[in-house]
MOPAC internal coordinates of N, CA, C and O (Angstrom, degrees):
PM7 1SCF
backbone

  N    0.0000 0     0.00 0     0.00 0    0    0    0
  C    1.4405 1     0.00 0     0.00 0    1    0    0
  C    1.5203 1   107.66 1     0.00 0    2    1    0
  O    1.2310 1   120.83 1   -44.67 1    3    2    1
  N    1.3129 1   116.02 1   135.33 1    3    2    1
  C    1.4561 1   119.58 1  -177.91 1    5    3    2
  C    1.5289 1   110.52 1   -74.26 1    6    5    3
  O    1.2310 1   121.11 1   -19.21 1    7    6    5
  N    1.2991 1   115.48 1   160.79 1    7    6    5
  C    1.4533 1   121.66 1  -179.88 1    9    7    6
  C    1.5258 1   111.00 1   -62.96 1   10    9    7
  O    1.2310 1   120.45 1   141.08 1   11   10    9
  N    1.3284 1   116.75 1   -38.92 1   11   10    9
  C    1.4632 1   121.20 1   179.85 1   13   11   10
  C    1.5302 1   111.23 1   -62.58 1   14   13   11
  O    1.2310 1   120.09 1   133.68 1   15   14   13
  N    1.3159 1   117.43 1   -46.32 1   15   14   13
  C    1.4621 1   120.96 1  -179.42 1   17   15   14
  C    1.5261 1   111.99 1   -67.69 1   18   17   15
  O    1.2310 1   120.18 1   149.31 1   19   18   17
  N    1.2914 1   117.25 1   -30.69 1   19   18   17
  C    1.4497 1   120.52 1  -179.95 1   21   19   18
  C    1.5288 1   111.04 1   -64.18 1   22   21   19
  O    1.2310 1   119.93 1   142.72 1   23   22   21
  N    1.3302 1   117.74 1   -37.28 1   23   22   21
  C    1.4560 1   121.37 1  -178.72 1   25   23   22
  C    1.5246 1   113.33 1   -88.06 1   26   25   23
  O    1.2310 1   119.82 1   150.14 1   27   26   25
  N    1.3072 1   117.95 1   -29.86 1   27   26   25
  C    1.4585 1   121.31 1  -172.39 1   29   27   26
  C    1.5210 1   113.11 1  -118.94 1   30   29   27
  O    1.2310 1   119.80 1  -144.47 1   31   30   29
  N    1.2962 1   118.00 1    35.53 1   31   30   29
  C    1.4588 1   118.77 1  -178.21 1   33   31   30
  C    1.5230 1   112.72 1   -77.68 1   34   33   31
  O    1.2310 1   119.07 1   160.30 1   35   34   33
  N    1.3129 1   119.38 1   -19.70 1   35   34   33
  C    1.4576 1   122.34 1   173.40 1   37   35   34
  C    1.5150 1   113.08 1    68.65 1   38   37   35
  O    1.2310 1   121.75 1    38.28 1   39   38   37
  N    1.3347 1   114.25 1  -141.72 1   39   38   37
  C    1.4599 1   120.18 1  -175.20 1   41   39   38
  C    1.5162 1   111.51 1  -100.05 1   42   41   39
  O    1.2310 1   119.50 1  -145.47 1   43   42   41
  N    1.2944 1   118.55 1    34.53 1   43   42   41
  C    1.4588 1   122.34 1  -179.95 1   45   43   42
  C    1.5256 1   112.33 1   -91.07 1   46   45   43
  O    1.2310 1   120.68 1  -157.26 1   47   46   45
  N    1.3082 1   116.31 1    22.74 1   47   46   45
  C    1.4579 1   119.55 1   179.02 1   49   47   46
  C    1.5193 1   109.15 1   -73.72 1   50   49   47
  O    1.2310 1   119.69 1   -35.82 1   51   50   49
  N    1.3111 1   118.19 1   144.18 1   51   50   49
  C    1.4648 1   119.30 1   179.20 1   53   51   50
  C    1.5242 1   110.82 1   -66.67 1   54   53   51
  O    1.2310 1   121.01 1   -42.22 1   55   54   53
  N    1.3279 1   115.68 1   137.78 1   55   54   53
  C    1.4573 1   121.30 1   179.69 1   57   55   54
  C    1.5238 1   110.25 1   -92.07 1   58   57   55
  O    1.2310 1   121.37 1   -21.78 1   59   58   57
  N    1.3057 1   114.99 1   158.22 1   59   58   57
  C    1.4619 1   119.63 1   172.60 1   61   59   58
  C    1.5194 1   106.48 1   -78.96 1   62   61   59
  O    1.2310 1   120.36 1   -80.43 1   63   62   61
  N    1.3132 1   116.93 1    99.57 1   63   62   61
  C    1.4550 1   121.52 1  -173.44 1   65   63   62
  C    1.5183 1   112.56 1   -76.69 1   66   65   63
  O    1.2310 1   121.48 1   -24.84 1   67   66   65
  N    1.3019 1   114.77 1   155.16 1   67   66   65
  C    1.4540 1   122.29 1   175.85 1   69   67   66
  C    1.5158 1   107.21 1   -96.57 1   70   69   67
  O    1.2310 1   120.48 1   -51.45 1   71   70   69
  N    1.3186 1   116.68 1   128.55 1   71   70   69
  C    1.4560 1   120.92 1  -178.30 1   73   71   70
  C    1.5199 1   109.96 1  -114.16 1   74   73   71
  O    1.2310 1   121.39 1   -29.26 1   75   74   73
  N    1.3209 1   114.94 1   150.74 1   75   74   73
  C    1.4558 1   121.28 1   175.71 1   77   75   74
  C    1.5162 1   107.81 1  -100.63 1   78   77   75
  O    1.2310 1   120.83 1   -56.09 1   79   78   77
  N    1.3272 1   116.02 1   123.91 1   79   78   77
  C    1.4570 1   121.00 1  -176.64 1   81   79   78
  C    1.5256 1   110.96 1   -94.33 1   82   81   79
  O    1.2310 1   120.02 1   139.36 1   83   82   81
  N    1.3287 1   117.56 1   -40.64 1   83   82   81
  C    1.4648 1   120.52 1  -177.49 1   85   83   82
  C    1.5252 1   110.65 1   -73.45 1   86   85   83
  O    1.2310 1   121.05 1   -32.18 1   87   86   85
  N    1.3157 1   115.60 1   147.82 1   87   86   85
  C    1.4599 1   120.93 1  -178.08 1   89   87   86
  C    1.5165 1   112.34 1   -93.25 1   90   89   87
  O    1.2310 1   120.69 1   149.21 1   91   90   89
  N    1.3199 1   116.28 1   -30.79 1   91   90   89
  C    1.4562 1   121.02 1  -176.33 1   93   91   90
  C    1.5328 1   109.50 1   -99.73 1   94   93   91
  O    1.2310 1   119.71 1   -51.21 1   95   94   93
  N    1.3385 1   118.16 1   128.79 1   95   94   93
  C    1.4664 1   119.00 1   179.16 1   97   95   94
  C    1.5310 1   111.70 1   -67.40 1   98   97   95
  O    1.2310 1   121.15 1   -36.01 1   99   98   97
  N    1.3293 1   115.40 1   143.99 1   99   98   97
  C    1.4612 1   121.10 1   178.82 1  101   99   98
  C    1.5197 1   111.30 1   -85.04 1  102  101   99
  O    1.2310 1   120.12 1   165.11 1  103  102  101
  N    1.3283 1   117.38 1   -14.89 1  103  102  101
  C    1.4529 1   120.50 1  -179.88 1  105  103  102
  C    1.5117 1   111.47 1   178.29 1  106  105  103
  O    1.2310 1   121.58 1     2.73 1  107  106  105
  N    1.3377 1   114.58 1  -177.27 1  107  106  105
  C    1.4623 1   121.67 1   177.71 1  109  107  106
  C    1.5180 1   108.69 1  -132.57 1  110  109  107
  O    1.2310 1   121.22 1   -32.45 1  111  110  109
  N    1.3450 1   115.27 1   147.55 1  111  110  109
  C    1.4596 1   122.25 1  -176.88 1  113  111  110
  C    1.5170 1   108.69 1  -131.55 1  114  113  111
  O    1.2310 1   120.55 1   -51.53 1  115  114  113
  N    1.3354 1   116.55 1   128.47 1  115  114  113
  C    1.4640 1   121.77 1   178.23 1  117  115  114
  C    1.5207 1   108.35 1   -95.40 1  118  117  115
  O    1.2310 1   120.29 1   -64.76 1  119  118  117
  N    1.3351 1   117.05 1   115.24 1  119  118  117
  C    1.4618 1   122.75 1  -178.03 1  121  119  118
  C    1.5256 1   108.76 1   -82.77 1  122  121  119
  O    1.2310 1   120.82 1   -56.96 1  123  122  121
  N    1.3387 1   116.03 1   123.04 1  123  122  121
  C    1.4581 1   121.33 1   177.77 1  125  123  122
  C    1.5233 1   110.28 1  -101.09 1  126  125  123
  O    1.2310 1   120.21 1   138.96 1  127  126  125
  N    1.3416 1   117.20 1   -41.04 1  127  126  125
  C    1.4552 1   121.04 1  -178.68 1  129  127  126
  C    1.5123 1   111.58 1  -145.61 1  130  129  127
  O    1.2310 1   121.39 1   -25.01 1  131  130  129
  N    1.3422 1   114.95 1   154.99 1  131  130  129
  C    1.4648 1   121.86 1  -179.37 1  133  131  130
  C    1.5213 1   108.17 1  -130.37 1  134  133  131
  O    1.2310 1   120.44 1   -45.50 1  135  134  133
  N    1.3327 1   116.77 1   134.50 1  135  134  133
  C    1.4557 1   121.23 1   176.53 1  137  135  134
  C    1.5274 1   108.98 1  -147.64 1  138  137  135
  O    1.2310 1   120.71 1    -7.49 1  139  138  137
  N    1.3188 1   116.24 1   172.51 1  139  138  137
  C    1.4642 1   122.13 1   176.57 1  141  139  138
  C    1.5238 1   108.26 1  -123.09 1  142  141  139
  O    1.2310 1   120.29 1   -50.76 1  143  142  141
  N    1.3330 1   117.05 1   129.24 1  143  142  141
  C    1.4558 1   123.05 1   179.05 1  145  143  142
  C    1.5203 1   107.87 1  -127.93 1  146  145  143
  O    1.2310 1   120.76 1   -60.62 1  147  146  145
  N    1.3269 1   116.16 1   119.38 1  147  146  145
  C    1.4644 1   123.08 1   179.55 1  149  147  146
  C    1.5305 1   112.23 1    51.17 1  150  149  147
  O    1.2310 1   120.51 1  -138.06 1  151  150  149
  N    1.3184 1   116.63 1    41.94 1  151  150  149
  C    1.4549 1   121.55 1   176.82 1  153  151  150
  C    1.5132 1   115.32 1    82.80 1  154  153  151
  O    1.2310 1   119.68 1   178.97 1  155  154  153
  N    1.3091 1   118.21 1    -1.03 1  155  154  153
  C    1.4686 1   121.85 1   178.75 1  157  155  154
  C    1.5246 1   109.05 1  -107.17 1  158  157  155
  O    1.2310 1   120.80 1   -37.15 1  159  158  157
  N    1.3254 1   116.08 1   142.85 1  159  158  157
  C    1.4581 1   120.40 1   175.58 1  161  159  158
  C    1.5263 1   108.80 1   -81.17 1  162  161  159
  O    1.2310 1   120.83 1   -45.64 1  163  162  161
  N    1.3335 1   116.02 1   134.36 1  163  162  161
  C    1.4630 1   122.00 1  -179.26 1  165  163  162
  C    1.5249 1   108.26 1  -123.16 1  166  165  163
  O    1.2310 1   120.94 1   -53.03 1  167  166  165
  N    1.3391 1   115.81 1   126.97 1  167  166  165
  C    1.4562 1   121.99 1   178.27 1  169  167  166
  C    1.5205 1   108.77 1  -107.21 1  170  169  167
  O    1.2310 1   120.68 1   -50.73 1  171  170  169
  N    1.3179 1   116.31 1   129.27 1  171  170  169
  C    1.4546 1   121.30 1   174.62 1  173  171  170
  C    1.5126 1   108.99 1  -106.30 1  174  173  171
  O    1.2310 1   120.51 1   -41.72 1  175  174  173
  N    1.3285 1   116.63 1   138.28 1  175  174  173
  C    1.4493 1   118.47 1  -179.54 1  177  175  174
  C    1.5125 1   112.86 1   175.19 1  178  177  175
  O    1.2310 1   121.49 1    18.22 1  179  178  177
  N    1.3355 1   114.75 1  -161.78 1  179  178  177
  C    1.4592 1   122.67 1  -174.40 1  181  179  178
  C    1.5224 1   109.64 1  -122.87 1  182  181  179
  O    1.2310 1   120.70 1   -42.82 1  183  182  181
  N    1.3237 1   116.27 1   137.18 1  183  182  181
  C    1.4653 1   121.44 1   174.80 1  185  183  182
  C    1.5309 1   107.32 1   -77.99 1  186  185  183
  O    1.2310 1   120.40 1   -60.94 1  187  186  185
  N    1.3300 1   116.84 1   119.06 1  187  186  185
  C    1.4613 1   121.36 1  -178.49 1  189  187  186
  C    1.5178 1   112.60 1   -88.31 1  190  189  187
  O    1.2310 1   120.42 1   140.05 1  191  190  189
  N    1.3285 1   116.81 1   -39.95 1  191  190  189
  C    1.4697 1   121.66 1  -177.94 1  193  191  190
  C    1.5161 1   109.60 1  -141.30 1  194  193  191
  O    1.2310 1   120.66 1   -30.79 1  195  194  193
  N    1.3113 1   116.35 1   149.21 1  195  194  193
  C    1.4555 1   121.85 1   169.92 1  197  195  194
  C    1.5144 1   114.33 1    76.57 1  198  197  195
  O    1.2310 1   121.69 1    13.05 1  199  198  197
  N    1.3196 1   114.37 1  -166.95 1  199  198  197
  C    1.4546 1   123.97 1   179.11 1  201  199  198
  C    1.5215 1   108.22 1  -123.61 1  202  201  199
  O    1.2310 1   120.62 1   -43.00 1  203  202  201
  N    1.3362 1   116.42 1   137.00 1  203  202  201
  C    1.4637 1   121.74 1  -177.35 1  205  203  202
  C    1.5220 1   108.90 1  -114.35 1  206  205  203
  O    1.2310 1   120.77 1   -47.89 1  207  206  205
  N    1.3266 1   116.13 1   132.11 1  207  206  205
  C    1.4600 1   123.57 1   177.60 1  209  207  206
  C    1.5273 1   109.35 1  -120.97 1  210  209  207
  O    1.2310 1   119.88 1   -25.34 1  211  210  209
  N    1.3559 1   117.84 1   154.66 1  211  210  209
  C    1.4595 1   119.36 1   170.70 1  213  211  210
  C    1.5288 1   109.82 1   -60.82 1  214  213  211
  O    1.2310 1   120.49 1   -38.96 1  215  214  213
  N    1.3139 1   116.66 1   141.04 1  215  214  213
  C    1.4582 1   121.49 1  -176.82 1  217  215  214
  C    1.5109 1   112.23 1   100.79 1  218  217  215
  O    1.2310 1   120.10 1   160.91 1  219  218  217
  N    1.3339 1   117.42 1   -19.09 1  219  218  217
  C    1.4605 1   120.28 1   174.96 1  221  219  218
  C    1.5266 1   108.71 1   -69.54 1  222  221  219
  O    1.2310 1   120.92 1   -16.76 1  223  222  221
  N    1.3234 1   115.84 1   163.24 1  223  222  221
  C    1.4642 1   121.10 1  -176.19 1  225  223  222
  C    1.5185 1   110.71 1  -115.97 1  226  225  223
  O    1.2310 1   121.08 1   -37.13 1  227  226  225
  N    1.3252 1   115.54 1   142.87 1  227  226  225
  C    1.4558 1   122.58 1   177.62 1  229  227  226
  C    1.5142 1   109.16 1  -104.90 1  230  229  227
  O    1.2310 1   120.70 1   -41.27 1  231  230  229
  N    1.3280 1   116.26 1   138.73 1  231  230  229
  C    1.4591 1   120.83 1   178.87 1  233  231  230
  C    1.5218 1   108.67 1  -125.41 1  234  233  231
  O    1.2310 1   121.63 1   -58.54 1  235  234  233
  N    1.3006 1   114.48 1   121.46 1  235  234  233
  C    1.4560 1   121.95 1   178.39 1  237  235  234
  C    1.5144 1   107.23 1   165.05 1  238  237  235
  O    1.2310 1   119.76 1   -70.41 1  239  238  237
  N    1.3133 1   118.06 1   109.59 1  239  238  237
  C    1.4578 1   120.13 1  -174.71 1  241  239  238
  C    1.5166 1   111.67 1    68.76 1  242  241  239
  O    1.2310 1   120.25 1  -152.28 1  243  242  241
  N    1.3063 1   117.13 1    27.72 1  243  242  241
  C    1.4568 1   123.54 1  -176.74 1  245  243  242
  C    1.5215 1   109.54 1   125.12 1  246  245  243
  O    1.2310 1   120.93 1    10.45 1  247  246  245
  N    1.3299 1   115.82 1  -169.55 1  247  246  245
  C    1.4633 1   121.16 1   179.66 1  249  247  246
  C    1.5244 1   108.07 1  -131.36 1  250  249  247
  O    1.2310 1   120.59 1   -44.93 1  251  250  249
  N    1.3449 1   116.48 1   135.07 1  251  250  249
  C    1.4625 1   121.35 1   178.26 1  253  251  250
  C    1.5261 1   109.21 1  -143.25 1  254  253  251
  O    1.2310 1   121.03 1   -25.90 1  255  254  253
  N    1.3287 1   115.64 1   154.10 1  255  254  253
  C    1.4618 1   122.60 1  -179.32 1  257  255  254
  C    1.5309 1   108.97 1   -98.00 1  258  257  255
  O    1.2310 1   120.63 1   -41.32 1  259  258  257
  N    1.3294 1   116.40 1   138.68 1  259  258  257
  C    1.4658 1   121.69 1   176.84 1  261  259  258
  C    1.5287 1   108.32 1   -80.33 1  262  261  259
  O    1.2310 1   120.22 1   -58.15 1  263  262  261
  N    1.3368 1   117.18 1   121.85 1  263  262  261
  C    1.4613 1   122.02 1  -179.96 1  265  263  262
  C    1.5150 1   112.44 1   -98.34 1  266  265  263
  O    1.2310 1   119.86 1   154.22 1  267  266  265
  N    1.3241 1   117.87 1   -25.78 1  267  266  265
  C    1.4601 1   120.31 1  -179.97 1  269  267  266
  C    1.5133 1   110.84 1  -159.48 1  270  269  267
  O    1.2310 1   121.17 1   -28.19 1  271  270  269
  N    1.3374 1   115.38 1   151.81 1  271  270  269
  C    1.4577 1   122.01 1   178.22 1  273  271  270
  C    1.5253 1   107.48 1  -125.04 1  274  273  271
  O    1.2310 1   120.71 1   -52.19 1  275  274  273
  N    1.3282 1   116.26 1   127.81 1  275  274  273
  C    1.4569 1   121.58 1  -178.30 1  277  275  274
  C    1.5232 1   110.19 1  -123.79 1  278  277  275
  O    1.2310 1   120.97 1   -45.06 1  279  278  277
  N    1.3317 1   115.75 1   134.94 1  279  278  277
  C    1.4576 1   123.01 1   172.50 1  281  279  278
  C    1.5265 1   106.44 1  -123.78 1  282  281  279
  O    1.2310 1   120.25 1   -61.30 1  283  282  281
  N    1.3281 1   117.14 1   118.70 1  283  282  281
  C    1.4643 1   123.90 1  -179.27 1  285  283  282
  C    1.5296 1   111.82 1    49.91 1  286  285  283
  O    1.2310 1   120.61 1  -127.16 1  287  286  285
  N    1.3202 1   116.45 1    52.84 1  287  286  285
  C    1.4693 1   124.93 1   177.07 1  289  287  286
  C    1.5254 1   114.62 1    63.36 1  290  289  287
  O    1.2310 1   119.92 1  -159.21 1  291  290  289
  N    1.3121 1   117.75 1    20.79 1  291  290  289
  C    1.4679 1   121.88 1   175.24 1  293  291  290
  C    1.5132 1   108.91 1  -123.98 1  294  293  291
  O    1.2310 1   121.20 1   -46.93 1  295  294  293
  N    1.3291 1   115.31 1   133.07 1  295  294  293
  C    1.4630 1   119.00 1   178.54 1  297  295  294
  C    1.5258 1   109.09 1   -76.09 1  298  297  295
  O    1.2310 1   121.17 1   -46.59 1  299  298  297
  N    1.3284 1   115.38 1   133.41 1  299  298  297
  C    1.4627 1   121.19 1  -179.55 1  301  299  298
  C    1.5253 1   109.34 1  -122.04 1  302  301  299
  O    1.2310 1   120.91 1   -14.35 1  303  302  301
  N    1.3274 1   115.86 1   165.65 1  303  302  301
  C    1.4625 1   121.40 1  -178.07 1  305  303  302
  C    1.5181 1   112.90 1   -83.90 1  306  305  303
  O    1.2310 1   119.94 1   154.31 1  307  306  305
  N    1.3308 1   117.72 1   -25.69 1  307  306  305
  C    1.4616 1   120.92 1  -179.67 1  309  307  306
  C    1.5250 1   109.22 1  -160.27 1  310  309  307
  O    1.2310 1   120.95 1   -13.22 1  311  310  309
  N    1.3248 1   115.78 1   166.78 1  311  310  309
  C    1.4627 1   122.45 1   176.35 1  313  311  310
  C    1.5209 1   108.16 1  -132.64 1  314  313  311
  O    1.2310 1   120.68 1   -41.33 1  315  314  313
  N    1.3191 1   116.31 1   138.67 1  315  314  313
  C    1.4621 1   121.41 1  -178.74 1  317  315  314
  C    1.5283 1   109.65 1  -110.90 1  318  317  315
  O    1.2310 1   121.48 1    -5.71 1  319  318  317
  N    1.3108 1   114.77 1   174.29 1  319  318  317
  C    1.4556 1   122.29 1  -178.03 1  321  319  318
  C    1.5342 1   111.20 1   -54.87 1  322  321  319
  O    1.2310 1   120.75 1   -50.76 1  323  322  321
  N    1.3335 1   116.17 1   129.24 1  323  322  321
  C    1.4577 1   121.76 1   178.84 1  325  323  322
  C    1.5140 1   114.90 1    96.17 1  326  325  323
  O    1.2310 1   119.06 1   168.73 1  327  326  325
  N    1.3259 1   119.40 1   -11.27 1  327  326  325
  C    1.4625 1   122.27 1   179.96 1  329  327  326
  C    1.5239 1   110.86 1   -74.64 1  330  329  327
  O    1.2310 1   121.21 1   -40.80 1  331  330  329
  N    1.3489 1   115.30 1   139.20 1  331  330  329
  C    1.4593 1   121.08 1   171.41 1  333  331  330
  C    1.5188 1   106.84 1   -94.43 1  334  333  331
  O    1.2310 1   120.43 1   -62.93 1  335  334  333
  N    1.3335 1   116.79 1   117.07 1  335  334  333
  C    1.4578 1   120.91 1  -171.56 1  337  335  334
  C    1.5206 1   111.19 1  -133.72 1  338  337  335
  O    1.2310 1   121.82 1   -13.14 1  339  338  337
  N    1.3325 1   114.12 1   166.86 1  339  338  337
  C    1.4590 1   122.87 1   168.86 1  341  339  338
  C    1.5233 1   106.63 1  -117.10 1  342  341  339
  O    1.2310 1   120.44 1   -52.59 1  343  342  341
  N    1.3204 1   116.77 1   127.41 1  343  342  341
  C    1.4601 1   122.29 1   179.72 1  345  343  342
  C    1.5224 1   108.98 1  -106.57 1  346  345  343
  O    1.2310 1   120.43 1   -58.44 1  347  346  345
  N    1.3275 1   116.79 1   121.56 1  347  346  345
  C    1.4621 1   122.01 1   175.58 1  349  347  346
  C    1.5225 1   106.92 1   -90.92 1  350  349  347
  O    1.2310 1   120.71 1   -54.44 1  351  350  349
  N    1.3310 1   116.24 1   125.56 1  351  350  349
  C    1.4598 1   121.11 1  -173.35 1  353  351  350
  C    1.5169 1   112.04 1  -107.40 1  354  353  351
  O    1.2310 1   121.44 1   -29.29 1  355  354  353
  N    1.3099 1   114.85 1   150.71 1  355  354  353
  C    1.4608 1   121.81 1   167.46 1  357  355  354
  C    1.5182 1   105.23 1  -102.48 1  358  357  355
  O    1.2310 1   120.47 1   -67.89 1  359  358  357
  N    1.3014 1   116.71 1   112.11 1  359  358  357
  C    1.4568 1   121.64 1  -171.21 1  361  359  358
  C    1.5160 1   109.05 1   103.45 1  362  361  359
  O    1.2310 1   120.98 1     0.03 1  363  362  361
  N    1.3200 1   115.73 1  -179.97 1  363  362  361
  C    1.4583 1   119.63 1  -178.88 1  365  363  362
  C    1.5185 1   110.25 1  -131.34 1  366  365  363
  O    1.2310 1   121.63 1   -27.86 1  367  366  365
  N    1.3141 1   114.49 1   152.14 1  367  366  365
  C    1.4556 1   122.51 1   174.80 1  369  367  366
  C    1.5204 1   108.15 1  -117.59 1  370  369  367
  O    1.2310 1   120.58 1   -36.55 1  371  370  369
  N    1.3066 1   116.50 1   143.45 1  371  370  369
  C    1.4610 1   120.98 1   176.44 1  373  371  370
  C    1.5219 1   107.48 1   -91.80 1  374  373  371
  O    1.2310 1   121.29 1   -90.33 1  375  374  373
  N    1.3255 1   115.14 1    89.67 1  375  374  373
  C    1.4550 1   121.36 1  -176.02 1  377  375  374
  C    1.5170 1   110.34 1  -125.07 1  378  377  375
  O    1.2310 1   121.37 1   -20.19 1  379  378  377
  N    1.3080 1   114.98 1   159.81 1  379  378  377
  C    1.4523 1   122.60 1   168.06 1  381  379  378
  C    1.5220 1   105.52 1  -114.91 1  382  381  379
  O    1.2310 1   120.27 1   -15.67 1  383  382  381
  N    1.3022 1   117.10 1   164.33 1  383  382  381
  C    1.4580 1   119.69 1   179.16 1  385  383  382
  C    1.5172 1   111.50 1   -64.62 1  386  385  383
  O    1.2310 1   120.84 1   -19.33 1  387  386  385
  N    1.3105 1   116.00 1   160.67 1  387  386  385
  C    1.4622 1   124.09 1   176.11 1  389  387  386
  C    1.5294 1   112.55 1    62.73 1  390  389  387
  O    1.2310 1   120.63 1  -129.36 1  391  390  389
  N    1.3269 1   116.39 1    50.64 1  391  390  389
  C    1.4661 1   122.38 1   174.96 1  393  391  390
  C    1.5271 1   109.08 1  -122.94 1  394  393  391
  O    1.2310 1   120.93 1   -26.03 1  395  394  393
  N    1.3185 1   115.82 1   153.97 1  395  394  393
  C    1.4629 1   121.65 1   174.72 1  397  395  394
  C    1.5251 1   107.60 1  -107.66 1  398  397  395
  O    1.2310 1   120.69 1   -56.25 1  399  398  397
  N    1.3385 1   116.28 1   123.75 1  399  398  397
  C    1.4585 1   120.65 1  -178.90 1  401  399  398
  C    1.5233 1   109.18 1  -119.60 1  402  401  399
  O    1.2310 1   121.19 1   -20.89 1  403  402  401
  N    1.3242 1   115.33 1   159.11 1  403  402  401
  C    1.4613 1   121.54 1  -177.83 1  405  403  402
  C    1.5214 1   110.50 1   -96.52 1  406  405  403
  O    1.2310 1   121.35 1   -33.07 1  407  406  405
  N    1.3328 1   115.01 1   146.93 1  407  406  405
  C    1.4592 1   122.83 1   179.41 1  409  407  406
  C    1.5217 1   107.82 1  -114.11 1  410  409  407
  O    1.2310 1   120.62 1   -48.85 1  411  410  409
  N    1.3398 1   116.43 1   131.15 1  411  410  409
  C    1.4647 1   122.03 1  -179.06 1  413  411  410
  C    1.5190 1   109.96 1  -121.11 1  414  413  411
  O    1.2310 1   120.75 1   -30.65 1  415  414  413
  N    1.3369 1   116.17 1   149.35 1  415  414  413
  C    1.4568 1   120.41 1   174.99 1  417  415  414
  C    1.5175 1   109.40 1   -69.17 1  418  417  415
  O    1.2310 1   121.11 1   -25.78 1  419  418  417
  N    1.3253 1   115.48 1   154.22 1  419  418  417
  C    1.4611 1   119.02 1  -179.59 1  421  419  418
  C    1.5040 1   111.58 1   -81.96 1  422  421  419
  O    1.2310 1   120.10 1   180.00 1  423  422  421

């Protein structure tokens, strides 16, 4: 490694990436809105298929882990098909509004 790169390498360090192990998606989530609350990315939307639990992973514009699920400002243990929820993520996804993303088991 050159002397210049040693001092000026910046934030190009490899991150501990999140990987998806399961091959079959556990469900689908329709993203309606995206916001950031206290440094965490929050996705608002509707569960289209399946059941979503905290710890599951979202894939779309990257991979992120679901840290919490909220329905009408109350934290819940899971969300089923048809629920309008807010998902608090650990990590960020590069998404735009009105996208359908896949949910995988951890």
